[in-house]
C-alpha positions as a Markdown table, in Angstrom:
| # | Residue | x | y | z |
|---|---|---|---|---|
| 1 | Met | 119.5 | 50.3 | -162.4 |
| 2 | Asn | 116.8 | 49.2 | -160.0 |
| 3 | Pro | 113.5 | 51.1 | -160.7 |
| 4 | Asn | 111.6 | 49.2 | -158.0 |
| 5 | Arg | 111.4 | 50.5 | -154.5 |
| 6 | Pro | 113.8 | 48.6 | -152.2 |
| 7 | Phe | 112.1 | 46.6 | -149.4 |
| 8 | Ala | 114.2 | 48.4 | -146.7 |
| 9 | Val | 112.9 | 51.8 | -147.8 |
| 10 | Thr | 109.3 | 50.5 | -147.7 |
| 11 | Phe | 109.8 | 48.9 | -144.3 |
| 12 | Val | 111.3 | 52.0 | -142.8 |
| 13 | Cys | 108.6 | 54.3 | -144.2 |
| 14 | Phe | 105.7 | 52.1 | -142.9 |
| 15 | Leu | 107.3 | 51.7 | -139.5 |
| 16 | Ala | 108.0 | 55.4 | -139.2 |
| 17 | Met | 104.5 | 56.3 | -140.3 |
| 18 | Leu | 103.0 | 53.7 | -137.9 |
| 19 | Phe | 104.9 | 55.1 | -135.0 |
| 20 | Ala | 104.2 | 58.7 | -135.9 |
| 21 | Leu | 100.4 | 57.9 | -136.0 |
| 22 | Ile | 100.6 | 56.0 | -132.7 |
| 23 | Asp | 102.6 | 58.8 | -131.1 |
| 24 | Ala | 100.1 | 61.4 | -132.3 |
| 25 | Val | 97.1 | 59.4 | -131.1 |
| 26 | Phe | 98.5 | 58.4 | -127.7 |
| 27 | Phe | 99.9 | 61.9 | -127.0 |
| 28 | Phe | 96.4 | 62.8 | -125.8 |
| 29 | Thr | 96.5 | 60.2 | -123.1 |
| 30 | Asp | 99.7 | 61.6 | -121.8 |
| 31 | Leu | 98.1 | 65.1 | -121.7 |
| 32 | Ser | 95.2 | 63.9 | -119.5 |
| 33 | Glu | 97.3 | 62.7 | -116.6 |
| 34 | Gly | 97.0 | 64.7 | -113.5 |
| 35 | Asn | 100.5 | 66.2 | -113.3 |
| 36 | Asn | 100.6 | 67.0 | -117.0 |
| 37 | Ala | 97.2 | 68.7 | -116.9 |
| 38 | Gln | 98.3 | 70.9 | -113.9 |
| 39 | Trp | 101.6 | 71.7 | -115.6 |
| 40 | Met | 99.7 | 72.7 | -118.8 |
| 41 | Thr | 97.4 | 75.1 | -116.9 |
| 42 | Asp | 100.5 | 76.6 | -115.1 |
| 43 | His | 102.6 | 76.9 | -118.3 |
| 44 | Ile | 100.0 | 77.6 | -121.0 |
| 45 | Asn | 102.5 | 79.0 | -123.5 |
| 46 | Ser | 105.0 | 76.2 | -123.1 |
| 47 | Ala | 102.1 | 73.7 | -123.4 |
| 48 | Arg | 101.0 | 75.3 | -126.7 |
| 49 | Leu | 104.6 | 75.1 | -128.0 |
| 50 | Gln | 104.8 | 71.5 | -126.9 |
| 51 | Leu | 101.6 | 70.7 | -128.9 |
| 52 | Val | 102.8 | 72.5 | -132.0 |
| 53 | Leu | 106.3 | 70.9 | -131.9 |
| 54 | His | 104.9 | 67.4 | -131.2 |
| 55 | Tyr | 102.3 | 67.4 | -134.0 |
| 56 | Ala | 104.7 | 69.2 | -136.4 |
| 57 | His | 107.2 | 66.4 | -135.9 |
| 58 | Ser | 104.5 | 63.7 | -136.4 |
| 59 | Gly | 103.2 | 65.6 | -139.5 |
| 60 | Ile | 106.7 | 66.0 | -141.0 |
| 61 | Thr | 107.4 | 62.3 | -140.5 |
| 62 | Leu | 104.1 | 61.3 | -142.2 |
| 63 | Leu | 104.7 | 63.7 | -145.0 |
| 64 | Ala | 108.3 | 62.8 | -145.6 |
| 65 | Cys | 107.6 | 59.0 | -145.5 |
| 66 | Tyr | 104.7 | 59.4 | -148.0 |
| 67 | Phe | 107.0 | 61.2 | -150.4 |
| 68 | Ile | 109.8 | 58.8 | -149.8 |
| 69 | Leu | 107.5 | 56.1 | -151.0 |
| 70 | Lys | 106.9 | 58.3 | -154.1 |
| 71 | Ala | 110.7 | 58.4 | -154.6 |
| 72 | Arg | 111.2 | 62.1 | -153.8 |
| 73 | Asn | 114.8 | 62.7 | -152.9 |
| 74 | Trp | 114.1 | 65.9 | -150.9 |
| 75 | Ala | 111.7 | 63.8 | -148.6 |
| 76 | Arg | 114.4 | 61.5 | -147.4 |
| 77 | Trp | 116.6 | 64.5 | -146.5 |
| 78 | Leu | 113.6 | 66.1 | -144.8 |
| 79 | Tyr | 113.1 | 63.0 | -142.7 |
| 80 | Val | 116.7 | 62.7 | -141.8 |
| 81 | Ile | 117.2 | 66.3 | -140.9 |
| 82 | Ala | 113.9 | 66.7 | -138.9 |
| 83 | Thr | 114.2 | 63.5 | -137.0 |
| 84 | Gly | 117.9 | 64.0 | -136.4 |
| 85 | Val | 117.4 | 67.5 | -135.0 |
| 86 | Arg | 114.6 | 66.2 | -132.8 |
| 87 | His | 116.6 | 63.4 | -131.3 |
| 88 | Ala | 119.8 | 65.5 | -131.0 |
| 89 | Leu | 117.8 | 68.2 | -129.1 |
| 90 | Gly | 116.4 | 65.6 | -126.8 |
| 91 | Phe | 119.9 | 64.2 | -126.0 |
| 92 | Ile | 121.4 | 67.7 | -125.5 |
| 93 | Leu | 118.6 | 68.7 | -123.1 |
| 94 | Leu | 118.9 | 65.3 | -121.3 |
| 95 | Ser | 122.4 | 66.3 | -120.2 |
| 96 | Asp | 121.4 | 69.8 | -119.1 |
| 97 | Asp | 120.5 | 70.0 | -115.4 |
| 98 | Ser | 119.9 | 73.7 | -115.5 |
| 99 | Leu | 116.9 | 73.3 | -117.9 |
| 100 | Arg | 114.2 | 75.8 | -117.4 |
| 101 | Glu | 110.9 | 74.4 | -116.4 |
| 102 | Gly | 109.2 | 75.8 | -119.5 |
| 103 | Leu | 111.3 | 73.6 | -121.8 |
| 104 | Gln | 111.0 | 70.4 | -119.8 |
| 105 | Phe | 108.9 | 68.8 | -122.6 |
| 106 | Leu | 111.8 | 68.8 | -125.0 |
| 107 | Arg | 113.8 | 66.3 | -122.9 |
| 108 | Phe | 114.4 | 62.8 | -124.3 |
| 109 | Arg | 111.7 | 60.5 | -123.3 |
| 110 | Gly | 111.5 | 56.7 | -123.4 |
| 111 | Ala | 108.8 | 56.8 | -126.0 |
| 112 | Met | 111.4 | 58.3 | -128.4 |
| 113 | Val | 113.4 | 55.1 | -128.4 |
| 114 | Pro | 111.4 | 53.3 | -131.2 |
| 115 | Gly | 111.7 | 56.4 | -133.3 |
| 116 | Leu | 115.4 | 56.6 | -132.7 |
| 117 | Leu | 115.9 | 52.9 | -133.6 |
| 118 | Ile | 113.9 | 53.4 | -136.8 |
| 119 | Phe | 116.0 | 56.5 | -137.6 |
| 120 | Val | 119.3 | 54.7 | -137.1 |
| 121 | Phe | 118.1 | 51.8 | -139.2 |
| 122 | Ala | 116.9 | 54.2 | -141.9 |
| 123 | Val | 120.1 | 56.2 | -142.1 |
| 124 | Cys | 122.5 | 53.2 | -141.9 |
| 125 | Phe | 120.7 | 50.5 | -143.8 |
| 126 | Ala | 117.8 | 51.8 | -145.9 |
| 127 | Leu | 117.8 | 55.3 | -147.3 |
| 128 | Phe | 121.3 | 55.8 | -148.4 |
| 129 | Arg | 122.3 | 52.3 | -149.7 |
| 130 | Arg | 123.2 | 51.8 | -153.4 |
| 131 | Asn | 119.8 | 50.4 | -154.4 |
| 132 | Ala | 118.0 | 53.2 | -152.6 |
| 133 | Asn | 120.2 | 55.8 | -154.3 |
| 134 | Glu | 119.3 | 54.2 | -157.6 |
| 135 | Tyr | 115.6 | 54.2 | -156.7 |
| 136 | Phe | 115.6 | 58.0 | -155.9 |
| 137 | Ala | 117.8 | 58.8 | -159.0 |
| 138 | Ala | 115.4 | 56.9 | -161.3 |
| 139 | Ala | 112.5 | 59.0 | -160.1 |
| 140 | Asp | 114.3 | 62.1 | -161.4 |
| 141 | Arg | 114.4 | 60.8 | -165.0 |
| 142 | Pro | 111.5 | 61.1 | -167.4 |
| 143 | Trp | 109.2 | 58.0 | -167.7 |
| 144 | Trp | 110.4 | 57.2 | -171.2 |
| 145 | Glu | 114.0 | 56.9 | -170.1 |
| 146 | Arg | 113.0 | 54.7 | -167.1 |
| 147 | Glu | 111.1 | 52.4 | -169.4 |
| 148 | Lys | 114.0 | 52.0 | -171.8 |
| 149 | Glu | 116.3 | 51.0 | -169.0 |
| 150 | Ser | 113.9 | 48.4 | -167.4 |
């Protein structure tokens, strides 16, 4: 029984939170480019959907990582499902040449590569290892049972 948080879980969460914050902040610089500004005025509904989906993904990542650090099991599943769906959607739309212009923003971008690498590392080496499973299982027990086992 390992009641302490594994280093890999902490590392993945801090990296994911850092990249989510960087992505949210630098998203504004991408919006101010000439072609993007013109596209946004031409496709206002798609631009609004893009903003909502982009900030929802950053918010879900920040929320999930915070609660992963608090040893909440549902949070690691939220992170895995939300990030997996986002990257899967990006790859599916990458291969679709008949993509409508209004959904162009959902395509896989190069800026998604660091997030994809963190996601693969999180799933393969951090969030579902034996010590991580023990960490999340220990949080479900009352504090008096955790202290007896320590």
